[in-house]
MARMI-855191 format. One line per field, with one value per residue (C-alpha): x, y, z; residue in one letter. Coordinates in Angstrom, 3 decimals, always signed. Layout:
# MARMI-855191
xx	X_...
yy	Y_...
zz	Z_...
residu	A_...
END
This chain:
# MARMI-855191
xx	+12.127_+13.841_+15.182_+14.600_+17.648_+17.461_+18.087_+15.537_+14.641_+11.215_+9.469_+8.174_+4.821_+1.306_-1.248_-3.375_-0.540_+0.045_-3.664_-3.819_-0.849_-2.484_-5.699_-3.774_-1.916_-5.168_-6.715_-3.711_-3.231_-5.511_-3.813_-0.371_-1.300_-0.139_+3.115_+5.240_+8.266_+11.517_+13.416_+16.902_+19.531_+22.764_+25.621_+26.705_+29.473_+32.284_+33.206_+36.038_+38.549_+41.722_+41.487_+43.779_+42.157_+42.735_+43.286_+41.277_+40.009_+37.740_+35.254_+33.704_+29.919_+27.756_+24.105_+21.657_+18.383_+16.567_+13.411_+12.413_+12.308_+15.085_+15.341_+16.162_+17.140_+18.051_+19.303_+22.192_+22.431_+25.240_+25.336_+28.124_+28.205_+29.964_+33.461_+33.513_+33.035_+33.201_+36.800_+35.822_+32.545_+30.776_+29.077_+25.941_+25.561_+24.173_+25.663_+23.915_+23.919_+20.956_+21.335_+20.800_+17.216_+15.073_+18.046_+20.133_+23.383_+24.271_+24.596_+26.394_+24.379_+25.198_+22.247_+23.417_+21.375_+22.488_+21.297_+22.047_+19.841_+20.188_+19.441_+17.550_+19.682_+22.972_+25.400_+26.786_+29.651_+30.994_+33.612_+35.974_+35.606_+33.726_+36.293_+35.744_+37.836_+38.140_+38.260_+40.472_+37.399_+36.686_+36.449_+33.349_+31.423_+29.266_+28.432_+24.950_+24.123_+20.697_+19.374_+15.902_+13.987_+12.609_+14.721_+15.695_+14.240_+16.386_+13.395_+11.207_+10.105_+11.191_+14.698_+16.269_+18.755_+20.916_+20.859_+22.243_+25.544_+26.393_+29.649_+32.439_+34.373_+33.840_+30.369_+29.632_+29.045_+28.257_+29.762_+28.495_+30.210_+28.298_+25.093_+23.922_+24.423_+22.402_+25.190_+24.941_+21.205_+21.769_+24.450_+22.061_+19.076_+17.787_+17.743_+19.985_+23.204_+25.435_+28.896_+30.794_+33.881_+36.396_+39.303_+42.535_+41.926_+41.434_+39.115_+39.697_+36.640_+37.216_+35.355_+35.427_+34.081_+33.441_+34.598_+32.013_+31.577_+28.540_+26.929_+24.251_+20.944_+22.555_+21.733_+24.696_+24.877_+27.550_+28.126_+29.736_+31.002_+31.719_+33.672_+35.106_+38.509_+38.948_+40.464_+37.749_+34.002_+32.377_+29.198_+27.531_+24.557_+21.497_+19.045_+21.543_+23.782_+27.266_+28.577_+27.253_+28.553_+28.203_+27.898_+28.177_+26.939_+29.221_+28.334_+26.440_+24.486_+21.244_+19.913_+17.319_+17.240_+19.164_+19.825_+17.170_+19.503_+20.294_+18.462_+18.834_+20.485_+20.447_+19.860_+23.471_+24.385_+23.101_+23.719_+23.640_+23.173_+23.774_+21.445_+22.400_+23.972_+27.040_+29.393_+31.223_+34.751_+34.624_+31.048_+29.685_+27.226_+26.966_+25.036_+23.812_+23.005_+21.366_+22.553_+21.490_+24.108_+22.446_+25.349_+28.662_+31.198_+34.126_+35.537_+33.441_+34.001_+31.883_+33.283_+32.495_+33.425_+32.534_+30.288_+28.510_+30.170_+33.862_+36.019_+38.977_+39.549_+40.239_+43.869_+44.081_+42.841_+44.110_+40.887_+38.413_+37.488_+36.677_+35.400_+32.674_+34.276_+32.197_+33.489_+30.536_+32.065_+33.331_+33.230_+35.375_+37.022_+35.119_+37.291_+35.828_+33.144_+29.538_+29.965_+29.602_+31.196_+34.733_+35.038_+38.043_+37.570_+39.969_+41.793_+41.492_+44.708_+43.499_+40.212_+39.440_+39.186_+36.965_+35.614_+38.988_+39.810_+40.661_+43.435_+44.611_+41.463_+41.184_+38.423_+35.243_+34.569_+31.777_+28.685_+30.068_+30.819_+27.313_+26.730_+24.031_+22.549_+19.519_+18.901_+15.516_+13.102_+9.393_+7.379_+9.661_+11.425_+14.138_+15.459_+13.588_+15.447_+13.493_+13.495_+13.999_+11.435_+12.769_+11.237_+13.215_+14.817_+15.732_+19.376_+20.857_+24.502_+24.293_+24.799_+22.608_+19.220_+16.634_+13.763_+15.969_+17.775_+15.350_+15.438_+19.240_+19.357_+16.836_+18.744_+21.997_+20.350_+18.524_+21.501_+21.127_+21.395_+18.361_+18.157_+14.630_+13.802_+10.955_+13.249_+15.828_+13.250_+11.927_+15.438_+16.232_+13.257_+13.812_+17.616
yy	+22.866_+19.800_+20.042_+17.002_+14.931_+16.389_+19.808_+21.443_+24.909_+25.540_+28.061_+30.985_+32.553_+33.133_+30.404_+31.961_+31.726_+28.075_+27.302_+29.087_+27.135_+23.879_+24.773_+25.615_+22.317_+20.390_+22.131_+21.483_+17.847_+16.290_+18.308_+17.190_+13.556_+12.694_+14.668_+12.935_+14.746_+13.564_+11.117_+12.592_+11.441_+12.806_+10.385_+9.685_+12.100_+10.661_+12.536_+14.998_+14.857_+16.626_+19.676_+22.546_+25.746_+28.493_+26.082_+24.848_+21.318_+19.588_+16.762_+15.016_+15.006_+12.605_+12.648_+10.137_+10.477_+7.440_+8.098_+7.038_+10.466_+12.855_+15.934_+18.982_+21.415_+20.831_+22.863_+21.813_+23.590_+23.276_+24.875_+25.057_+25.942_+29.130_+27.642_+27.027_+28.996_+28.486_+28.523_+29.294_+30.601_+29.356_+31.754_+29.612_+29.776_+32.475_+32.874_+34.145_+33.726_+32.688_+33.986_+31.684_+30.946_+28.007_+26.508_+26.355_+28.370_+30.584_+28.915_+30.063_+28.779_+28.344_+27.712_+26.497_+26.070_+22.981_+23.784_+20.375_+17.291_+14.422_+11.112_+8.452_+5.734_+7.594_+8.632_+12.177_+13.783_+17.307_+17.991_+19.022_+18.288_+20.939_+23.364_+24.747_+26.577_+25.994_+29.322_+30.033_+29.342_+25.912_+22.904_+20.705_+21.904_+20.356_+20.359_+19.727_+19.129_+18.884_+18.463_+19.253_+20.746_+23.796_+26.941_+27.693_+30.899_+32.507_+34.581_+31.525_+31.189_+34.667_+33.456_+36.903_+35.820_+38.519_+39.460_+36.664_+37.426_+35.655_+33.738_+34.727_+31.534_+28.747_+27.159_+24.165_+21.385_+17.690_+14.916_+11.398_+8.680_+5.745_+3.712_+3.235_-0.107_-1.432_-0.216_+3.264_+3.360_+2.340_+5.029_+7.795_+7.189_+10.756_+14.153_+15.492_+14.349_+15.803_+15.230_+16.265_+18.384_+18.242_+20.665_+20.261_+23.172_+24.082_+26.210_+27.455_+27.376_+29.571_+30.328_+33.498_+33.787_+36.798_+38.320_+40.134_+41.625_+42.156_+41.795_+39.528_+40.292_+41.853_+40.663_+40.501_+39.501_+37.031_+36.862_+33.705_+33.920_+31.284_+32.364_+30.722_+32.290_+30.510_+30.321_+27.872_+28.234_+25.180_+23.552_+21.021_+18.729_+20.554_+21.487_+20.742_+23.023_+23.247_+22.842_+23.049_+25.020_+23.725_+26.443_+25.666_+28.367_+29.540_+28.492_+31.008_+32.263_+31.303_+31.794_+34.539_+34.339_+32.109_+32.851_+31.612_+29.120_+27.419_+24.582_+23.486_+20.110_+20.649_+23.777_+24.869_+23.248_+24.681_+23.471_+26.077_+25.542_+27.689_+29.742_+27.881_+24.608_+26.509_+29.188_+31.619_+32.877_+35.411_+34.330_+32.710_+33.261_+35.270_+33.741_+36.108_+34.716_+36.956_+35.641_+36.586_+36.534_+34.543_+34.124_+35.828_+33.086_+35.192_+34.564_+31.823_+30.181_+28.379_+26.445_+26.810_+24.093_+22.692_+19.700_+18.383_+16.888_+16.124_+18.892_+17.271_+20.535_+22.433_+21.945_+24.666_+23.316_+26.288_+28.296_+25.404_+26.280_+29.491_+30.607_+32.737_+34.364_+36.378_+38.231_+37.902_+39.789_+38.525_+34.809_+31.720_+31.244_+28.623_+28.494_+25.147_+24.983_+24.162_+20.521_+18.718_+15.291_+15.377_+19.189_+20.902_+24.491_+27.170_+29.358_+33.081_+33.628_+31.656_+33.428_+35.698_+39.418_+41.835_+39.188_+38.272_+34.757_+32.429_+30.052_+29.208_+27.677_+23.929_+22.182_+21.112_+17.857_+16.402_+16.033_+17.955_+14.937_+14.220_+15.464_+17.821_+20.107_+21.792_+25.496_+26.648_+29.055_+29.411_+26.272_+24.000_+21.270_+19.126_+15.961_+16.532_+19.717_+22.544_+25.703_+29.051_+31.732_+34.502_+33.387_+32.526_+29.109_+28.420_+27.378_+26.178_+25.864_+22.055_+20.587_+17.547_+17.548_+14.816_+16.646_+17.262_+13.928_+12.474_+15.630_+15.619_+11.974_+12.602_+15.630_+13.712_+10.728_+12.783_+14.588_+15.678_+19.426_+20.239_+23.894_+25.311_+28.274_+29.462_+29.337_+31.488_+34.075_+34.169_+34.485_+37.278_+39.266_+38.511_+38.709
zz	+117.758_+116.343_+112.823_+110.601_+109.566_+106.061_+107.642_+105.384_+106.520_+107.973_+105.749_+107.757_+106.865_+108.074_+108.631_+105.915_+103.388_+104.242_+103.911_+100.566_+99.277_+100.357_+98.493_+95.341_+95.579_+95.996_+93.043_+90.857_+91.837_+89.172_+86.396_+87.533_+87.985_+84.434_+84.776_+87.406_+88.768_+87.134_+89.320_+89.743_+92.218_+93.700_+94.283_+97.850_+98.881_+100.974_+104.185_+103.661_+106.505_+107.515_+105.265_+106.232_+107.461_+104.896_+102.000_+99.009_+98.488_+95.989_+95.738_+92.711_+92.266_+90.284_+89.233_+87.752_+85.869_+87.265_+85.246_+81.756_+80.079_+79.162_+81.379_+79.208_+81.986_+85.607_+88.573_+90.787_+94.132_+96.635_+100.068_+102.640_+106.350_+107.616_+107.820_+104.056_+100.852_+97.091_+95.890_+92.305_+90.947_+87.847_+85.447_+85.261_+89.060_+91.361_+94.835_+97.949_+101.723_+103.853_+107.425_+110.390_+111.419_+112.565_+114.466_+111.256_+110.936_+107.999_+104.607_+101.490_+98.536_+94.851_+92.501_+89.077_+85.885_+83.952_+80.449_+78.966_+78.684_+81.144_+79.457_+81.387_+82.945_+82.440_+85.184_+84.903_+86.758_+87.069_+84.411_+87.221_+90.943_+92.880_+94.338_+97.848_+100.430_+104.166_+105.989_+109.007_+111.171_+109.643_+111.949_+111.682_+108.625_+105.944_+102.239_+100.854_+97.164_+95.508_+91.977_+90.637_+87.721_+89.557_+89.658_+93.282_+94.717_+97.445_+98.582_+99.159_+102.768_+103.846_+104.689_+104.474_+101.809_+100.294_+96.625_+94.387_+92.657_+89.369_+89.116_+86.743_+85.983_+83.475_+83.619_+85.798_+83.273_+83.484_+81.392_+80.734_+82.741_+81.304_+81.678_+85.239_+86.918_+89.842_+92.112_+90.577_+91.224_+94.835_+95.165_+93.971_+96.283_+96.733_+95.062_+97.864_+99.488_+102.186_+103.590_+106.705_+106.129_+108.984_+109.178_+111.136_+113.484_+117.152_+119.257_+122.796_+125.058_+128.119_+131.357_+133.435_+136.980_+139.228_+142.519_+144.627_+148.078_+150.295_+153.672_+155.077_+153.356_+150.284_+146.777_+144.430_+140.757_+139.726_+135.961_+134.628_+131.051_+128.405_+125.317_+122.225_+121.649_+118.311_+115.872_+114.810_+114.901_+116.521_+115.217_+117.497_+117.031_+115.715_+118.499_+121.274_+123.313_+121.859_+125.422_+128.988_+131.956_+135.512_+138.157_+141.862_+144.202_+147.069_+150.617_+152.665_+149.623_+147.901_+144.385_+144.009_+140.219_+137.817_+134.174_+131.777_+130.080_+133.389_+135.158_+138.775_+139.278_+143.049_+145.116_+144.712_+141.388_+138.098_+134.555_+131.788_+128.071_+125.001_+122.837_+119.656_+118.614_+117.415_+118.714_+116.475_+117.059_+119.913_+120.614_+123.743_+126.592_+129.810_+132.697_+135.418_+138.864_+141.457_+144.824_+148.334_+151.095_+153.870_+156.280_+156.963_+156.295_+155.174_+151.719_+150.073_+146.705_+144.112_+141.171_+137.444_+134.953_+131.526_+130.998_+127.921_+124.824_+124.677_+123.218_+121.400_+119.539_+122.809_+123.781_+126.443_+129.770_+131.799_+131.306_+131.545_+135.146_+136.990_+140.401_+141.906_+144.952_+147.427_+150.470_+152.850_+155.761_+159.107_+159.627_+159.230_+155.840_+153.829_+150.771_+149.724_+147.060_+147.801_+148.767_+145.445_+145.371_+144.052_+143.943_+145.413_+146.409_+145.258_+147.729_+148.025_+146.106_+143.071_+142.509_+139.590_+140.081_+138.256_+135.890_+134.372_+133.187_+136.049_+135.198_+138.665_+140.165_+140.451_+138.599_+140.321_+138.581_+140.631_+138.530_+135.535_+133.415_+132.240_+128.727_+127.612_+130.232_+128.761_+128.542_+129.717_+131.262_+131.831_+132.219_+130.220_+132.129_+130.560_+132.128_+135.374_+136.286_+137.869_+135.736_+137.426_+136.703_+138.878_+142.155_+145.265_+145.578_+149.190_+148.946_+152.201_+151.209_+150.967_+147.488_+148.125_+149.855_+150.170_+148.381_+145.329_+145.110_+142.574_+140.496_+140.344_+139.297_+136.535_+135.275_+135.082_+133.408_+130.784_+129.257_+125.653_+126.123_+123.974_+122.954_+123.052_+120.820_+123.055_+126.059_+124.307_+123.360_+126.928_+128.319_+125.878_+127.146_+130.821_+131.191
residu	M_R_I_T_P_S_R_R_R_T_L_R_G_S_T_A_A_I_A_A_T_A_L_V_A_L_G_A_A_P_A_L_A_D_E_P_E_P_D_L_G_V_G_T_I_A_P_I_K_G_V_Q_A_G_S_A_F_S_T_P_L_T_F_L_N_K_G_T_E_E_V_P_V_S_Y_V_T_Y_A_V_S_P_G_L_Q_A_D_E_T_Y_K_N_C_S_Y_Y_T_I_P_S_H_D_E_I_P_D_E_Q_V_A_A_C_K_I_D_Q_P_L_K_P_G_V_V_Y_G_T_E_K_P_L_S_L_K_A_L_D_S_A_L_N_D_D_L_R_V_T_I_G_V_T_E_P_D_P_D_S_G_D_T_G_A_D_E_P_V_P_G_T_G_D_P_L_T_L_V_E_K_G_P_A_T_D_A_D_R_A_N_H_P_E_S_A_A_S_A_D_V_T_A_A_N_T_A_D_F_A_L_T_G_A_E_L_K_G_E_V_G_D_K_V_T_A_T_V_K_F_A_N_K_G_P_A_R_V_Q_G_T_I_D_Q_S_V_T_T_V_D_V_R_I_P_K_G_T_S_V_V_K_A_H_G_Y_C_D_A_V_T_E_T_H_Y_R_C_G_T_S_Q_S_W_V_D_V_N_G_G_E_S_Y_D_F_V_L_R_I_D_K_A_V_G_R_T_T_G_E_V_S_F_G_G_P_E_R_P_F_D_R_N_A_A_N_D_T_A_Q_I_V_I_D_T_G_K_G_S_D_T_S_G_S_S_G_S_S_G_S_T_G_G_T_G_G_S_S_S_T_G_G_S_D_T_T_G_G_T_S_G_T_G_G_S_G_S_S_G_G_S_A_G_T_G_G_S_T_T_G_G_A_T_P_Q_T_G_G_N_L_A_A_T_G_S_D_S_T_A_P_L_A_G_M_A_A_A_A_V_A_A_G_G_G_I_V_W_A_V_R_R_R_S_A_A_R_G_N
END
């Protein structure tokens, strides 16, 4: 599912509960018609760049009562992504964590009761800038601030939030900054505001291939692994794969079953996505490919490489490629990869063994530069690629065939790397 730009969580509940809520709202509408919701705004928050992992930083916050009536009590809520946390806690705030769901990662939330009146047409600011800390895993995180007159409920929507813990420091208080100008009103457009927080940090994305052995007619399982070795956690675009992995099948073999997150670009080239739009430290994916050995061609090699978004945070290129090496028995050595344009096959001496990281293989770059391969199973098709559902796909060892040319072009053109929740659930059951 696609999350709205506001990144509001989808409340989970039964259809009956939703219908009941709608009926209550309809019944209450006439009574509330004469009591409009106060018009409160949060000031635009400038992006916060270059913070040091493991260090504290702060940002000022401002608020505006854009209505005509004084607001006696309000609630300020601020939430941060997993690479951040509150540096100091306020005794008029409750702190809790909402675990990841509905394509949104974990959030640490602070809900603060502001027990002081907000006059109409007056700009208020926090007495001191809001103090936060960037964790060792910080990289591309975010801060979100809201203001309203309804007390936040961490249990609303069955989010699985933990028990709120009250803060212990001085209270979070607001001070008057002066009457609002037209510019102030324009700078406080909504009751919520967010800002990107970028830390000076790195993350090492690594690939691992496999080395297998079999005879003609055998089915072997090659497991390709993607891992984030840290130290930073990486958050990508919501609803899109945080990276993509291009897998090229060795000559002399064909795909019996591909992993559920992988789509066919051609018969011997697959593009694999990720289960979420983020990857934690030491997290990643494993992609299983069941291959049938169709021909004895000796030691045959397929290339594995990264595609998708650029990775400026990854400064270690040595583990950005890997190989699938299969000893198919007697035959001529075909140590080249499966024929993709621009790929250079690794030699027998550079292959991985026993699933270890392969740092000596050369990168197969043909076709891997397009961003955003989609993950998918079942009947979903993204960008024209053909999903694998466990049936046989007659691979011939050629990386480009006439019947699949249009499909490959469409897959490359589509890009985007959309992550599908249904696809992940299907893959989790079937792989």
